[in-house]
C-alpha positions as CSV (number, residue, x, y, z in Angstrom):
1,M,-32.4,-107.0,-106.0
2,D,-34.8,-106.9,-109.0
3,P,-37.7,-104.3,-108.1
4,V,-39.8,-106.4,-110.7
5,N,-39.6,-109.4,-108.9
6,S,-40.0,-107.9,-105.5
7,T,-43.1,-106.5,-106.6
8,E,-44.3,-109.5,-108.3
9,E,-43.8,-111.4,-105.2
10,R,-45.2,-108.8,-102.8
11,Q,-48.6,-109.0,-104.9
12,K,-48.5,-112.8,-105.1
13,S,-48.1,-112.5,-101.2
14,N,-50.5,-110.0,-100.6
15,K,-53.1,-112.4,-102.8
16,R,-52.6,-115.0,-100.8
17,L,-53.3,-113.0,-97.6
18,G,-56.4,-112.0,-99.2
19,L,-57.7,-115.1,-99.7
20,K,-57.1,-116.6,-96.6
21,L,-58.8,-113.7,-95.0
22,L,-61.7,-114.7,-96.9
23,W,-61.6,-118.0,-95.7
24,V,-61.6,-116.8,-92.3
25,V,-64.8,-114.7,-93.1
26,A,-66.3,-117.3,-94.8
27,A,-65.8,-119.9,-92.0
28,A,-67.2,-117.5,-89.3
29,L,-70.3,-116.6,-91.4
30,L,-70.7,-120.8,-91.7
31,F,-70.2,-120.8,-87.6
32,A,-72.7,-118.1,-87.0
33,F,-75.7,-119.6,-89.2
34,A,-74.6,-123.1,-87.4
35,L,-74.7,-121.8,-83.9
36,V,-78.4,-122.1,-83.3
37,P,-78.7,-125.8,-84.4
38,I,-75.6,-127.0,-82.6
39,Y,-76.9,-125.2,-79.5
40,N,-80.1,-127.0,-79.9
41,V,-78.5,-130.2,-80.3
42,L,-76.3,-129.7,-77.4
43,C,-78.7,-128.9,-75.2
44,K,-81.4,-131.7,-76.4
45,V,-78.2,-134.0,-75.4
46,T,-77.3,-132.5,-72.2
47,G,-80.5,-131.1,-71.0
48,L,-78.7,-127.5,-70.5
49,N,-80.6,-124.3,-70.0
50,G,-83.8,-126.0,-69.5
51,K,-84.3,-127.5,-73.0
52,P,-86.9,-129.9,-72.7
53,D,-86.2,-133.6,-73.9
54,G,-89.8,-133.8,-75.7
55,K,-91.2,-135.7,-72.4
56,A,-94.9,-134.2,-71.5
57,A,-95.4,-132.8,-68.0
58,S,-98.3,-134.9,-67.2
59,A,-96.4,-137.2,-64.8
60,I,-96.2,-134.2,-62.1
61,T,-98.9,-134.8,-59.5
62,R,-97.9,-132.9,-56.3
63,V,-97.6,-129.1,-56.0
64,D,-95.5,-128.0,-53.0
65,N,-98.0,-125.3,-51.6
66,T,-95.6,-124.6,-48.7
67,R,-93.4,-122.4,-50.9
68,W,-92.8,-119.9,-53.8
69,V,-90.7,-119.6,-56.4
70,T,-90.8,-116.0,-58.6
71,V,-90.1,-116.5,-62.1
72,Q,-88.6,-113.5,-64.1
73,F,-88.7,-113.3,-67.8
74,T,-86.3,-111.4,-70.0
75,S,-86.1,-111.3,-73.6
76,S,-83.7,-109.8,-76.0
77,V,-83.5,-110.0,-80.1
78,M,-80.2,-110.1,-82.0
79,S,-79.6,-107.7,-84.5
80,G,-80.7,-108.2,-87.8
81,L,-84.2,-110.0,-86.9
82,G,-86.4,-106.5,-87.0
83,W,-88.6,-107.5,-84.6
84,D,-89.7,-106.5,-80.9
85,F,-90.0,-109.1,-78.4
86,Y,-90.9,-108.7,-74.7
87,P,-92.9,-110.9,-71.8
88,K,-96.4,-109.8,-71.4
89,Q,-95.7,-109.9,-67.6
90,P,-92.3,-109.4,-66.2
91,S,-92.4,-112.1,-63.2
92,I,-94.6,-114.8,-61.8
93,R,-94.8,-116.2,-58.4
94,V,-95.7,-120.1,-58.8
95,H,-95.7,-123.0,-56.4
96,P,-93.3,-125.5,-57.4
97,G,-95.0,-128.3,-59.5
98,Q,-98.0,-125.8,-60.6
99,I,-98.4,-125.8,-64.1
100,E,-98.7,-121.9,-65.3
101,T,-99.0,-120.2,-68.9
102,V,-97.5,-116.8,-69.5
103,S,-97.1,-115.0,-72.9
104,F,-94.2,-113.2,-74.6
105,I,-95.4,-110.8,-77.5
106,A,-93.2,-110.6,-81.1
107,K,-93.8,-108.3,-83.4
108,N,-92.1,-107.7,-87.1
109,V,-91.4,-104.3,-87.7
110,T,-89.9,-104.6,-90.9
111,N,-91.6,-104.8,-94.4
112,E,-90.8,-108.3,-95.2
113,A,-91.5,-111.9,-93.9
114,V,-88.9,-113.0,-91.2
115,T,-88.3,-116.2,-89.3
116,G,-86.9,-116.3,-86.0
117,Q,-85.8,-119.1,-83.4
118,A,-85.9,-118.3,-79.6
119,V,-83.3,-119.9,-77.7
120,P,-83.9,-119.8,-73.9
121,S,-81.4,-119.8,-70.9
122,I,-82.2,-120.1,-67.2
123,S,-80.3,-118.8,-64.1
124,P,-79.3,-119.8,-61.7
125,G,-77.7,-122.5,-63.7
126,M,-78.6,-125.6,-61.0
127,A,-82.6,-124.4,-61.8
128,S,-82.2,-125.3,-65.2
129,T,-82.8,-129.1,-64.9
130,H,-85.8,-128.0,-62.4
131,F,-87.4,-125.8,-65.0
132,K,-89.7,-127.9,-67.4
133,K,-91.5,-126.2,-70.4
134,I,-94.5,-128.2,-71.7
135,E,-95.5,-126.0,-74.5
136,C,-93.1,-123.2,-76.0
137,F,-92.8,-120.8,-78.9
138,C,-88.9,-121.7,-78.4
139,F,-89.7,-125.3,-79.5
140,R,-90.0,-124.2,-83.3
141,K,-88.9,-121.6,-85.9
142,Q,-91.2,-118.7,-85.9
143,E,-92.5,-116.7,-89.0
144,L,-93.7,-113.3,-88.7
145,K,-95.0,-111.5,-91.8
146,P,-94.5,-107.7,-92.5
147,G,-95.9,-106.0,-89.5
148,E,-97.7,-108.9,-87.7
149,T,-97.7,-109.2,-84.0
150,R,-98.4,-112.7,-82.4
151,E,-98.9,-113.5,-78.9
152,M,-96.5,-116.7,-77.9
153,P,-97.7,-118.6,-74.8
154,L,-95.5,-120.5,-72.8
155,R,-96.6,-123.3,-70.4
156,F,-94.2,-124.5,-67.5
157,Y,-93.7,-125.9,-64.1
158,V,-90.7,-125.5,-61.5
159,S,-90.1,-129.3,-60.3
160,P,-91.2,-129.4,-56.6
161,D,-87.5,-131.4,-56.3
162,M,-85.7,-127.9,-57.0
163,P,-83.7,-127.0,-53.9
164,R,-85.3,-125.0,-51.4
165,D,-82.9,-122.3,-51.3
166,V,-83.4,-121.4,-54.7
167,S,-86.5,-118.9,-54.4
168,E,-85.9,-116.8,-57.7
169,V,-85.5,-117.9,-61.3
170,T,-84.6,-116.0,-64.6
171,L,-85.7,-117.2,-67.9
172,S,-84.3,-115.3,-70.7
173,Y,-85.4,-115.7,-74.4
174,T,-83.1,-114.6,-77.3
175,F,-84.3,-114.4,-80.6
176,F,-82.2,-115.3,-83.7
177,N,-82.7,-114.7,-87.3
178,V,-82.9,-117.9,-89.0
179,K,-83.7,-119.0,-92.9
180,P,-87.1,-120.9,-92.8
181,A,-86.3,-124.7,-93.8
182,N,-87.8,-125.2,-97.5
């Protein structure tokens, strides 16, 4: 066996492996950047996780005053965003059908403008079709300038048709770093 040919073949093999690994890394990065838009399309089509279909809530006319639902709010920020983000109040009690407004606070703690997109999640899962957002910061990308703090309102109601055995709902928002559309 010729040692020169063996070394050349090993180098070619290593080069091919390196190129394959670069393709895997590039595909993973593309997938990560495409995740939020893919999620938004999926939620719009299926109605999962309480993403609205754009219809107004003005059709609600009845409020179920016979029961209460506690809505808890949680928040998180994915690494790389550089924001502090939290609900102004941890929970609220509402009558189903009652329209409420709560606020979240976002602060850019970096020294550059950063754009983020909030992705909601509702649990238990069966409540997601009964949680209706009328106005939400999650509908659009949010850009904060360096050091800027913003109060972000959420206007919502819980449908009176929600099963009576559901008395607690958790609405969680995760903010992701996104590039602004040019």
